[in-house]
C-alpha positions as CSV (number, residue, x, y, z in Angstrom):
1,M,147.0,51.8,6.9
2,S,145.7,54.5,9.0
3,T,142.8,53.9,11.4
4,P,139.5,55.4,10.3
5,Q,138.5,58.6,12.2
6,E,135.3,58.8,14.2
7,R,133.6,61.3,11.9
8,I,134.5,63.6,9.0
9,W,132.6,66.3,7.0
10,V,132.6,66.2,3.3
11,G,131.9,69.5,1.5
12,I,131.0,69.3,-2.1
13,D,131.1,72.3,-4.6
14,A,128.6,70.9,-7.1
15,G,128.6,71.7,-10.8
16,K,127.1,70.4,-14.0
17,G,130.2,68.7,-15.5
18,H,132.0,67.9,-12.2
19,H,132.0,68.4,-8.4
20,W,134.9,69.2,-6.1
21,A,134.9,67.4,-2.7
22,V,137.0,68.4,0.4
23,A,136.8,66.3,3.6
24,V,137.7,67.8,7.0
25,D,138.1,66.1,10.4
26,A,136.8,67.2,13.9
27,D,139.7,69.7,14.2
28,G,139.1,71.2,10.7
29,E,142.1,69.6,9.1
30,S,141.9,68.4,5.6
31,V,141.5,64.7,5.0
32,F,141.2,64.7,1.3
33,S,140.6,67.0,-1.6
34,T,139.6,65.7,-5.0
35,K,137.7,66.5,-8.3
36,V,134.8,64.2,-9.1
37,I,133.1,63.9,-12.6
38,N,129.3,64.1,-12.4
39,D,129.1,60.4,-13.1
40,E,127.7,57.5,-11.1
41,T,130.9,55.4,-11.1
42,Q,133.0,58.4,-9.8
43,I,130.4,59.5,-7.2
44,L,130.4,56.1,-5.8
45,A,134.1,55.9,-5.8
46,L,134.1,59.1,-3.7
47,V,131.5,57.6,-1.1
48,R,133.9,54.6,-0.8
49,T,136.9,56.8,-0.2
50,A,135.0,58.7,2.4
51,Q,133.9,55.7,4.1
52,A,137.3,54.3,4.3
53,K,138.4,57.5,6.1
54,A,135.8,57.6,8.9
55,D,133.2,55.5,10.7
56,E,130.7,58.4,10.4
57,I,130.3,60.8,7.4
58,R,128.4,64.1,7.2
59,W,128.1,65.5,3.5
60,A,127.2,69.0,2.7
61,V,126.5,70.5,-0.8
62,D,125.8,74.1,-1.9
63,I,123.4,73.3,-4.8
64,S,120.1,71.3,-4.5
65,G,119.0,71.8,-8.1
66,R,119.4,69.8,-11.2
67,A,123.2,70.0,-11.3
68,S,123.3,67.9,-8.0
69,T,120.4,65.6,-8.7
70,L,122.5,62.5,-9.5
71,L,124.9,63.3,-6.6
72,L,122.1,63.6,-4.1
73,A,120.2,60.6,-5.4
74,L,123.3,58.4,-5.0
75,L,124.1,59.7,-1.5
76,V,120.5,59.3,-0.2
77,A,120.3,55.8,-1.8
78,H,123.4,54.7,0.1
79,G,122.0,56.1,3.5
80,Q,124.3,59.2,3.7
81,H,123.4,62.2,5.8
82,V,123.3,65.3,3.5
83,V,122.7,69.0,4.5
84,Y,122.2,72.0,2.2
85,V,124.7,74.9,2.8
86,P,123.3,78.0,0.8
87,G,125.6,79.6,-1.7
88,R,125.0,83.0,0.0
89,T,126.5,81.5,3.2
90,V,129.5,80.0,1.3
91,N,130.3,83.5,-0.4
92,R,130.1,85.4,2.7
93,M,132.3,82.9,4.8
94,S,134.9,82.6,2.2
95,A,136.2,86.0,3.1
96,A,137.2,84.7,6.4
97,Y,139.5,82.2,4.8
98,Q,143.1,82.9,3.9
99,G,143.7,84.3,0.4
100,E,141.4,86.2,-1.9
101,G,141.3,83.7,-4.7
102,K,138.1,81.8,-5.5
103,T,138.4,78.1,-6.4
104,D,136.2,75.1,-6.3
105,A,138.5,73.4,-3.6
106,K,138.2,76.5,-1.5
107,D,134.4,76.7,-1.7
108,A,134.1,73.0,-0.9
109,R,136.5,73.6,2.2
110,V,134.2,76.3,3.3
111,I,131.1,74.1,2.8
112,A,132.6,71.3,4.9
113,D,133.7,73.6,7.6
114,Q,130.3,75.2,7.9
115,A,128.7,71.8,8.3
116,R,131.2,70.9,10.9
117,M,130.8,74.1,13.0
118,R,127.0,74.3,12.6
119,P,125.7,70.8,13.1
120,K,122.1,71.9,13.4
121,G,122.2,75.0,11.3
122,F,121.4,73.7,7.9
123,A,118.4,71.7,6.5
124,R,118.9,68.1,5.7
125,L,118.2,67.0,2.1
126,D,116.4,64.0,1.0
127,T,115.4,62.6,-2.4
128,P,111.9,64.2,-3.3
129,S,109.0,62.1,-4.4
130,E,108.5,61.3,-8.1
131,L,105.4,63.6,-8.1
132,V,107.3,66.5,-6.6
133,T,110.2,66.1,-9.0
134,T,107.8,66.0,-11.9
135,L,106.2,69.1,-10.7
136,R,109.5,70.9,-10.5
137,V,110.4,69.9,-14.0
138,L,107.0,70.9,-15.3
139,T,106.7,74.3,-13.5
140,N,110.3,75.2,-14.4
141,Y,109.6,74.4,-18.0
142,R,106.5,76.6,-17.8
143,A,108.6,79.5,-16.5
144,D,110.8,79.1,-19.5
145,L,107.8,79.0,-22.0
146,I,106.3,82.2,-20.3
147,A,109.6,83.8,-20.7
148,D,110.0,82.9,-24.3
149,R,106.2,84.2,-24.8
150,V,107.2,87.6,-23.3
151,R,110.3,87.9,-25.6
152,L,108.2,87.0,-28.8
153,I,105.6,89.5,-27.9
154,N,108.1,92.2,-27.4
155,R,109.8,91.5,-30.6
156,L,106.5,91.5,-32.4
157,R,105.5,94.9,-30.9
158,D,108.8,96.4,-31.8
159,L,108.5,95.3,-35.3
160,L,104.9,96.5,-35.5
161,V,106.0,100.0,-34.5
162,G,108.1,100.1,-37.6
163,I,105.2,99.2,-39.7
164,C,102.2,101.0,-38.3
165,P,102.4,102.4,-34.7
166,A,98.5,102.8,-34.5
167,L,98.3,99.0,-35.2
168,E,100.7,98.3,-32.4
169,R,98.7,100.4,-30.0
170,A,95.3,99.0,-31.0
171,F,95.6,95.7,-29.2
172,D,97.1,93.9,-26.2
173,Y,98.7,91.1,-28.0
174,S,99.7,89.4,-24.8
175,A,96.0,88.9,-23.7
176,A,94.1,88.6,-26.9
177,K,94.6,85.7,-29.5
178,G,92.4,87.3,-32.2
179,P,94.8,90.2,-33.1
180,V,97.7,87.6,-33.3
181,V,95.7,85.4,-35.7
182,M,95.1,88.4,-37.8
183,L,98.9,89.1,-38.1
184,T,99.5,85.6,-39.6
185,E,97.9,87.1,-42.8
186,Y,97.5,90.8,-42.5
187,Q,100.3,93.0,-41.1
188,T,100.5,96.2,-43.1
189,P,98.0,99.2,-43.3
190,A,97.6,98.7,-47.0
191,A,96.7,95.1,-46.7
192,L,94.2,95.8,-44.0
193,R,92.6,98.7,-45.9
194,R,92.2,96.4,-49.1
195,I,90.3,93.7,-47.3
196,G,88.0,96.0,-45.3
197,V,86.1,95.4,-42.1
198,K,83.5,93.1,-43.6
199,R,85.8,90.5,-45.3
200,L,88.3,90.7,-42.4
201,T,85.4,89.9,-40.0
202,A,84.4,86.8,-42.2
203,W,88.1,85.7,-42.3
204,L,88.5,86.0,-38.6
205,E,85.2,84.3,-37.9
206,H,86.2,81.3,-40.1
207,R,89.2,80.9,-37.8
208,K,87.0,81.0,-34.7
209,V,88.4,84.2,-33.3
210,R,86.4,85.8,-30.4
211,N,84.5,89.0,-31.2
212,P,85.8,89.1,-34.9
213,G,84.0,92.3,-35.7
214,D,85.6,94.3,-33.0
215,V,89.0,93.0,-33.9
216,A,88.4,93.9,-37.6
217,A,87.0,97.3,-36.9
218,K,90.0,98.3,-34.7
219,A,92.5,96.9,-37.1
220,V,91.0,98.8,-40.1
221,E,90.6,102.0,-38.2
222,A,94.3,101.8,-37.2
223,A,95.3,101.1,-40.9
224,Q,93.2,104.0,-42.2
225,S,95.1,106.4,-39.9
226,Q,98.4,105.7,-41.9
227,T,98.7,105.9,-45.7
228,I,102.5,106.2,-45.9
229,E,104.6,102.9,-46.3
230,L,107.6,103.0,-43.9
231,P,111.0,101.9,-44.9
232,G,111.7,98.1,-44.4
233,E,107.9,97.4,-44.2
234,K,107.7,94.4,-46.4
235,R,110.6,92.6,-44.7
236,A,109.1,93.6,-41.2
237,A,105.8,92.3,-42.2
238,K,107.2,88.8,-43.0
239,L,109.0,88.7,-39.7
240,V,105.7,89.7,-37.8
241,R,103.9,86.9,-39.7
242,D,106.6,84.4,-38.5
243,L,106.5,85.7,-35.0
244,A,102.6,85.5,-35.0
245,H,102.8,81.8,-35.9
246,Q,105.5,81.1,-33.4
247,L,103.4,82.8,-30.7
248,L,100.3,80.8,-31.6
249,A,102.2,77.4,-31.5
250,L,103.9,78.6,-28.2
251,D,100.4,79.3,-26.6
252,E,99.4,75.6,-27.5
253,R,102.6,74.3,-25.9
254,I,101.9,76.4,-22.7
255,K,98.3,75.0,-22.7
256,D,99.4,71.4,-23.0
257,N,102.1,72.0,-20.2
258,D,99.4,73.6,-18.0
259,R,97.0,70.6,-18.5
260,E,99.9,68.2,-17.5
261,I,100.6,70.3,-14.5
262,R,97.0,70.2,-13.4
263,E,96.8,66.4,-13.8
264,T,100.0,65.8,-12.0
265,F,99.3,68.1,-9.2
266,R,95.7,66.7,-8.6
267,A,97.3,63.3,-8.2
268,D,98.8,64.5,-4.9
269,E,96.5,64.0,-1.9
270,R,97.0,67.6,-0.8
271,A,95.7,69.1,-4.0
272,E,92.0,69.2,-2.9
273,I,93.0,71.0,0.3
274,I,95.3,73.5,-1.4
275,E,92.8,74.3,-4.1
276,S,90.0,74.9,-1.7
277,M,91.7,77.9,-0.3
278,P,90.5,81.0,-2.3
279,G,93.1,82.4,-4.7
280,M,95.2,79.1,-4.8
281,G,94.5,77.5,-8.2
282,P,96.2,74.4,-9.6
283,I,99.1,76.2,-11.1
284,L,100.1,78.2,-8.1
285,G,99.3,75.0,-6.0
286,A,101.6,72.9,-8.2
287,E,104.5,75.5,-7.8
288,L,103.9,75.5,-4.1
289,V,104.3,71.7,-3.8
290,A,107.3,71.9,-6.2
291,I,109.1,74.2,-3.8
292,V,108.1,73.0,-0.4
293,G,107.8,69.2,-1.1
294,D,106.2,67.4,1.8
295,L,106.8,70.3,4.4
296,S,109.1,68.0,6.4
297,G,111.8,70.8,6.2
298,Y,109.5,73.3,8.1
299,L,109.0,73.0,11.8
300,D,106.0,75.2,11.8
301,A,104.0,78.0,9.8
302,G,106.6,80.5,10.8
303,R,109.4,78.7,9.1
304,L,107.5,78.5,5.9
305,A,106.6,82.2,6.1
306,S,110.3,83.0,6.6
307,H,111.3,81.0,3.7
308,A,108.7,82.9,1.6
309,G,110.2,86.3,2.9
310,L,106.9,87.1,4.8
311,A,108.3,87.1,8.2
312,P,110.1,90.4,9.0
313,V,113.5,90.2,10.8
314,A,114.7,92.5,13.6
315,R,117.4,95.0,13.0
316,D,117.9,96.4,16.4
317,S,121.0,98.5,17.3
318,G,121.7,100.4,20.5
319,R,118.6,102.4,21.5
320,R,116.8,101.4,18.3
321,T,114.6,98.5,19.1
322,N,111.5,96.9,17.4
323,N,113.0,97.9,14.1
324,Y,111.8,95.3,11.6
325,H,112.8,94.9,7.9
326,R,112.0,92.6,5.0
327,P,114.5,89.7,5.0
328,K,117.1,89.4,2.3
329,R,117.4,85.6,2.2
330,Y,114.2,84.1,1.0
331,N,112.7,82.1,-1.9
332,R,111.4,84.8,-4.4
333,R,109.2,82.4,-6.2
334,L,107.5,81.2,-3.0
335,R,106.8,84.8,-2.0
336,Y,105.3,85.4,-5.5
337,I,103.0,82.3,-5.1
338,F,101.5,83.5,-1.7
339,Y,101.4,87.2,-2.9
340,M,99.4,86.4,-6.1
341,A,97.1,84.0,-4.2
342,A,96.4,86.7,-1.6
343,Q,95.8,89.3,-4.3
344,T,93.3,87.0,-6.2
345,A,91.5,86.2,-3.0
346,M,91.3,89.8,-1.9
347,M,89.3,90.8,-4.9
348,R,86.4,88.6,-4.0
349,P,84.1,88.9,-0.9
350,G,85.2,86.8,2.0
351,P,87.6,86.7,5.0
352,S,90.6,87.6,2.9
353,R,89.1,90.8,1.5
354,D,87.9,91.7,5.0
355,Y,91.3,91.2,6.5
356,Y,92.8,93.2,3.5
357,L,90.4,96.2,4.1
358,K,91.1,96.0,7.9
359,K,94.9,96.5,7.2
360,R,94.1,99.4,4.8
361,G,92.0,101.0,7.4
362,E,95.0,100.7,9.7
363,G,97.0,102.9,7.4
364,L,99.0,100.3,5.5
365,L,99.7,100.7,1.7
366,H,98.3,98.3,-0.8
367,T,101.4,96.2,-1.0
368,Q,101.9,96.1,2.7
369,A,98.3,95.0,3.3
370,L,98.7,92.3,0.7
371,L,101.9,91.1,2.4
372,A,100.1,91.0,5.8
373,L,97.2,89.0,4.2
374,A,99.7,86.6,2.6
375,R,101.4,86.1,5.9
376,R,98.0,85.3,7.6
377,R,97.1,82.9,4.9
378,V,100.4,81.0,5.4
379,D,99.2,80.1,8.9
380,V,95.7,79.1,7.5
381,L,97.2,77.0,4.8
382,W,99.6,75.3,7.2
383,A,96.8,74.5,9.7
384,M,94.7,73.2,6.8
385,L,97.4,70.7,5.7
386,R,98.2,69.7,9.2
387,D,94.7,68.9,10.0
388,K,93.8,67.6,6.5
389,R,90.8,69.7,6.1
390,L,89.3,71.9,3.4
391,F,89.1,75.7,3.7
392,T,85.9,77.2,5.2
393,S,85.0,80.8,5.8
394,A,84.1,80.2,9.4
395,P,86.9,79.1,11.8
396,P,86.7,75.5,12.9
397,V,84.8,74.7,16.1
398,T,87.3,73.4,18.9
399,Q,85.8,70.7,21.0
400,A,86.2,71.1,24.8
401,A,88.2,68.6,26.5
């Protein structure tokens, strides 16, 4: 039996159905390469195999999402050291290895080698708390629901154009519930003309639609502008009715999901601090916590800003110096959170608006000024969470030593 080595690095190309694991030693030589089904028994067997090969093991994975949840939970539960090697790094470094082919085994080998050669270059992974995991599930589900809603509205508007273009133009169906309620019963110009403004107003009022008179007047006015019946109108009208019902049901699901997100988020001790910052409501705050976790993966506010793509990177070459560009490697969703929060805060009087106007006065465009504001607010939020204090318009008073 061979003597266990001092240390090995195990790279895992993670997948939904199975993973591929490759271990390398300190010289980069392969120790083992094996396929592992995404199952507790087989993953634990992999851990035992690795432990039999070395006294110390360093694990590295290329996915930290749902596909690797079981894998990461078992590794962390058994006291293993795990780091995250981004897929972008794996893809770029694969070109430096022999052969043009792409296989799970090759990717796993690249992951293991990168972890071996860059011992401090990758963030360590840990099992997130129950609250953070729940928020990730809820916020991801909300994103799916919003995407479904956009698709439903696009289909509904497309069908309405084939029935009555004026009726499609009359309302913003994504923002107003009343017109959608109307479409569950009245979809064609002829039907709207028959019922008239007075009776349609009463019908909408009975269903607790806001401003029923305005909705009825706009709908009937659009219907009166078209007297011809377009081909396929009857079938399209039935589809519009079905889509309207689906859209109303989906809105209720989104509302329930949002309520659950708020309740879960406000169970976190940081929720009050995050919500005290102008523009950062419970939904954006929940998404922030779902992405950053307990902030232990960030050394300072600059690292958080870099992850959000708010810290420009230098691209100097030769005589060209101080040439900064937007980074390519950052979390798009995290950037969106800080951008939207900054945009909301900028619209109200306060330090955020003052800073935005200052940047516009310096010649920055609207988007550039918002990004500068978002970057500044990252520092403020970081300090608030570090000091566990709520937002105030005036800077905190520092006590003299």
